N, C-alpha and C positions, 0 to 999 in steps of 0.2 A: 315589532321584533321582540322575541323573548330574551330576557336578560337574566342570567343566573348568578350563582355564588362563585366568587373567584376560587379557583382550585378544585372545583367539582364537588360532587355529593359527599365523598368520603375524605375530603381534605381535612387535615389536622392543623388548626391554627395554633398560635402561640398559647402556651399553657397546658399543652398535652391533649390527648384524646378525651372526648366526652364519654361519660360512663353509660350512656344509652343512645339509641338511634332516634334522632328527631324525625318526625313524620312529615312527609310532603315538603322536604327541605328545598329541593330545586324549584318546586312550584311556588313556595313562599318567596324565595329570592326573586323569581321572575315577576310575581305579582307586585312586589315592593320596588322593583327596578334597583335592586341592591348594587348592581355593578356600576351604577351612576354615582354612587356615594350619597352621603347626606347625614342627617341626624335622625336616628330611629329610637323608638321606645319599644322595648320588649317587655310587655306587661306580665309575662309569666316566665321568668328566667329559668327556673328548674335546674337542669344540669348545664344550661348554657348553650344548647345545640344551635338554636336560631341566632343567638347573640354572636357566637363564634363565626358562623357563616356570614353574617352581615359585616362583621369587622374584617373578615378575610376578603370580602368582595371588592373593597376599595380602601386604599391606604389612608384616606382622609376621613373615613366614616367614623362617626361617634355614636355610641349606644348608651342609653339610660335603661338599665335592666331592673325591673321591679319584681319582688316576690314576697308573699305574706308568710312564707315558711322560713323561720330563722335558720334552719339547717341549710337551706339552699343558699342563702346569703353568705353564711360562714364558709361553705364549700367553694364559693366563687371568689374568695379573697385572692387566691393565687392568680387566677385568671385576670382579675381586675388589675393586679400589679403588673402582669406581663404585658398589658397593652398600654401602659405608661400614659394615662390620662384620657385615652379614647373610650374607656369603659367606666361607667359609674354605676355601682350597685346601690339600690335603694330598698330598704325594708318597707313594706306597706302593701296595701291592696290596690289592685288595678282599677277598682271602682272609682278611685280618685287619681287616676294616672295623669290627668291634665295638671293637677296641682303639684304632684310629685315631680313630674318632668320639668315644670316651670321652676320649681325650687332648686332643681339640679342644673339649671341653665339651659334647658332644652325646650324652651317655649316655641310653639309652632313647628313641630317636627315634620320631617319629610315622610315618615311612615310609622305605623303602629302595628305590631303583631301580637296576637293573643292565641294561646294554646290552652283550650278550656278543659277543666277536669283535673283528675288526680294524675300525678306524674308516675313514671315507671319506678323511680327510686322510692317514692312513698309506698307503692304497692309491694315492693320487694323488701321493705323493712318491717319485720313482724312487730317490733315494739311500737310502731305507729298505729297499728290496729285497723288499717284500711282493707286488708285482704282476708278472705275466708280460707285461703290456701294454707296458711300457717297460723298456729295459735299465738295469741298475744293479747294485750289489754284492749278492751273495746273502746278505742279512743277516737280516731278519725279527725282530730283537730289539725288543720293545716298550720295554724299559728301556735299550736301547743299551749293555748290559753282559752279560758271560757268553758262552758258546758261541753262535755264529751258525748259520744254516742252512747256510752253507758248511762250517763245522766238522763238522756232522752228516753232510752229504752226502759229505764227503771222508774221514771217519774211521770211521763206523759200519759194522759188519759187514753183509754182504749180507742175512742173514736178518732183522736188526733193521730195516734200511731197508724191506724188503718188508712186514714186520709193521706198521710205522708207516704206510706208504702205504695198506695195506688197512684198518687199523683206523680211522685218523683221516681218511682221504680216501675210504674205501669204493671204492678203485681196484681194479677187477678185473684190471688188467694190472700189478699191483704187483710180482710176481716178475720179469717181463720188464724193467720199468723199473729195479728194483734191480740186476739183472744188467748192464743197460746202463750204469748209473752206475759200477759196479765196473770194467768194461772201459774206460770213458772215463777214469777217474781214474788208471788205471795209466799212461796216457800223459802226463796233465797234470791238475792240480787243476781242479775246476769252481768258478769264482769269481763268475760273473755270472748274473743272471736269464735273460738271453738264451741263454746256453750251456745252462742246464738246460731251458729251454723247448724249444729245438731238439732236445735229446736225447729228451725225453719224446714229442715229436711223431713220432719214429721208431718208437715202440712202441704208441701209442694212436691208434686210428682217429679221424679228424676227424669231427665232427658239426656240422650247420648251427647257427650261433649259439652254439657251445660250444667254447672253447679246450681242446685235449687236455691242457694242463698244469694246468687248474683244480684237479682233485682232488689232484694232487701238491703244488701250492703250499699248498693248505689243510692238508694233512696235516703238512707240514714246519713250517708256522707254528704249528699247534697243539702239536706236539712241542717246538719250540724254547722256547715260552712256557709250557708246561705248562697250556694253557688249560682243559682239562677238569678237571684236578686242582684248579686255582684256583677254578673254578666250584663244585665240590663243597664246598670249604672256605668259599667266600663264602656259600653258602646256609645252612650251619651257623652262620656268623658272624652273618648277619642274624637267624636264629632266636634267638641269644643276645642280640642288641642290642635288638630291637624291644620297645617297651612293649606291654602287653596292649591290644588294639585297634589296634595299629600295622599298617601295610600294607606288603606286599612285592610289587613289580612287576618282572618279568624279561622282557626281550625277547631272543629267540634268532633265529639266522639259518640254522641247518642242523639236521638231524635228530639229530645226536649231542648237541648242546647241549640241544635241546628234550626229548630223551629223559631226560636227567639231571634237568632241572627238573621234568618230569612225574612221574618216579619219586620224587623227593624229596617233592613236595607230596602225592602219593598216600599215601606212608608217613606223612607228618606230619598228614594229615587223617583218618586211620583209627584206630579203637580197636584196637590190637594187644596181644596178651598179652605180659606181661613173662616173663622167664626163657626156658628152652629148650623145645623141643618134647617133650623127655623129662620135664621137670618144669615144666609150665605153672603160672603163678600165676593165682589167681582175680581178681587185681586188674589190670585192663587198663591199659595206658599211655594217659593222657589226651591227645588230639590237641593239638598245639602250634599248628596253623593251621586256619582254616576257609576253604573256597574263596570267592574273590571274583569269579571268572568261571566260566562253564560251558565248560570246555575252553579251547583257545587262541583268542585274539582276533587276527584277521588284518586287514591293510589293506583298505579299501574300494576301489572302482573309481576314485574321484577321486584318492586318494593314489597308487594304482598308476600312473595316468596322469601325475601330477605328479612322482613319484619312483620310477622303475623299480627302484632298488636295494632298495626295500621289499618286493619281491615274495615273498621267502621269510621275511619276519619273522613271528614269533608272540609274542604276549604272554600270559603266565600270571600271575595275581595271587592273593594270599591274605591273610587277616587273622589276626594273631597272637592266640592265646588267652592266658589267664592261667596256663596250665600251664608248669611249669619246662622249660627246654631238655632235650631227650633226648640220649642218647649218639649220637655220629656214626654214620652209616650205613656200616659197614665195607665192605659189598658194593658200594655205589655208589662209594666212594673207590677200591676195588681195580679196578673196571671202567674208571675214568677214568685210571688210572696209566699211565705210560710203559711200553711193552713192552720186553723184552730188558734190556740193561744200561743203566739210566737214567743220564742225564747231568746232573749237578748244575751249579750256577753260574747259567746263564741261566734254567734251568727252575725251581729251587727256592731 
């Protein structure tokens, strides 16, 4: 039986209306069985959309909400106070959500939800430098600390820039853009989103309804924040944290993220032999998850009409078994790592 959020999709919980529309909200609540109550970890608090819905679904529910963006934590203070002990906001990265949840008194939670990528609020704030639509500093740092996108663009070697754009943005013109960046920065540093957008437009053919800088901005943002590496670590952290029967729900917005979640869950829901292929063990590894959805869940027509930003969203969910956590998937972590000479600080 499908179980949703108490009060329905557009319900406003205590603390007032959320400033943006959370994606696949009813589906998330159903996947987590929010109406049954419990202790949940929201690894990507953002504007609090999922947290609000989980708290509204059952009067005894408690949520530990994590965010690496200090602005999101500060904005959530009023919401935290309004729920009188049922909501705990924690600054930090979801890659260590098991540690953060345990420190907040939420060891072995009933559910974990992750909403991967940049938030609507970050995109809509020019001073954060995430968007090519408005001019602002070329920043893109979710934590407002460490190396920025401007540092990466103005300091990385040409080959590293090209690899980042191709791997994380799937940009076919990556080499031409990287070469153009090198030529431009010889004259003066690239400091603003408008400067970078204009440069990319010289090398990428415009398409109807698609800004030529889209893939470049996505790639730089992922590299600056180590988003794919953090996602891999977060999936393993959720595996360590969840109680047997606990539920994991992950929303992704592009193919790179979805591929990681899909591969992780495929590996963790299969009975794989222990040991190497040269010395296989007769004792197979017991799956740590069971599928909760058949393939990805995508928005319906009504949600797409109401919220166009949901068009690329995919939800995958799974149920934790009683098996002990397995060793991290090294191949998945390696595939998500930064290419070339990795830059520490803002990334890790």
